[in-house]
N, C-alpha and C positions, 0 to 999 in steps of 0.2 A: 436424484443425483445429489451428491454432497460435494461442496466446493470449499477449498481452503485458499486463503490469501493472507499475507502478513505484511506488517510495516509499522512505522512509528506514527504516521498520519498526524503531523503537527507542523503547521496547521493543515487542515483538510482543504484541498483545492479541486478544481475541475478535472485535473488529471486523475486524482484519486476517485472522484465520482465516476469517471469513465470505467475504472477498474471495478468498482462496486456494481455498476450497472451490468457489465459483462458477466460478472460472477453470478448475479441474480438471474440473468438470462439462462444460465446453465443449471441452477438448482438452489437448494438451501445452502446458506453461506456460514462458514465459521471464519472469523477474522482473528488471526493471531496478532495481538498488539504488543509491541516490545515493552518489556519491563523497564523500570527506571534504571536498572543496572545495564541492560542490554542496549537501550536506545542510543547512548553516546557512542557505543562501539560500532554502530551501524551507520554513523554519519561520515560522509566524505569530507565535510568541513565542520570544524568544531563550532558549535553554537548551542544556545540554551534550548532545552526541550522541556515542555510542560510535564507535570507529573502524570504518572500512569492514570490516576483517578480522573484528572482533568481531561486527558486525552480520551479516555474510555467514555466519559459522559458526552463529549462532543461527537465522538464517533457513533455512539448509539443513536444520537439525535439524527445524524446524517443517514444512517442505515435504515432507520425506521420508515421514512417516507419511501425510499427505494424498494424496500422489502414489501411494503404495502402495495406499491404499484405493480410488482411482479407476483404478488400473492405467495411470498416465500417467507421462510423462517430464517432467523440469524442468531448467532451467538458471538460474543467477543470474549476471547480467552487470552490470558497473559502468556507472552512468549519469553522464555528464559534463555533460549539458545536460538541461533539463526535458522536452523533447520526445523525447529519447533514442531507445531502440531501436524504438519503435512506428512510426517513420517508415520503417523498413525494409520491403521488399515482402512478406516471407514471412508476415506475420501476418494473421489473419482477424478477430480480436476484440481489443478493448481493454477490460479490466475496470477500472472506476474507482469511487471513492466520490462522493457528491453534490458535494463541494467541488472535485473535480478534473474534473468533467464538461466544463467550458469548455476545459481543457487537451486533452481528447479531441477536441473540435471543432477546435482549433488543429492538432493532429496530422493530422487528416483534410484540412485545408487544405494542409498541407505535402505529404501523400501525393498529393493531386490535382496539385499543382504539379510533382511528380516523375513523374507518369504512373502512379501506383499506384492500385489500387482503394481506396476508403475502408474503414476498419475498421467493424465493428459495435461501437458503444460500449455496453457493458453496465454500467449504473449499479446498484451494490449499496447498498441503504439502510444508514444508520448503525445500529449496535446501541446501545441505551440502557443506561446504568448504572442502578442501583437508584434513584437520585434523579431519573431521567427525562432527565438531560442525556446527551450522547453520550459513549461510551467513546473516549478519546483518549490517545495516548502522553504528551502534555503533562500531562494530569490525573493520569496514573500517576506521572510523574516528580515532580510537585508533591505527591504523597502523598494526593491526594483519594480515589482509587479504586485497586483492584488491576486486574490484567489481565482479570478477568472482569466488572468493573463494580460490584463490591461497594464501597460507600462506606466509607472507612477512618476519617474524622474529621469528625464533624458539629459539633465545637466551634469552628468557624470563624465562627460568627455572633456577633461582638462588636459588633453594631449598636446596642447600648443607649445 
């Protein structure tokens, strides 16, 4: 089985690792990594994103050990548009997080228009940080949590 997933993955955190593990459980994995041009357009909050080459190197390091554990192959490809690689006919599954589930439905619309079978969209729940909020790259970049969801600074409550 061939599995697609996509994202910016900067920085990689335990929530991403959960997505990767689920993808490798299903089959060989192709990760669409947002291009330098697309990455800022997919952010809900404006922030600095590392270059495609930096993100790709880090991502390949992360994927290598998981792929080995599941005895699977993987490839990282550049995503130039949000619907990206998953509209191509060879994939069976699309692994998404809850907030990208609607994108998966849009991808299946495009696949149907092109005469391809729809993908099985597999939604992987968010991982929660120690404070109960989701682990996200933005929270890591802002110094709220580390990649494992450990809260780094609780002194942000100046609501007095």
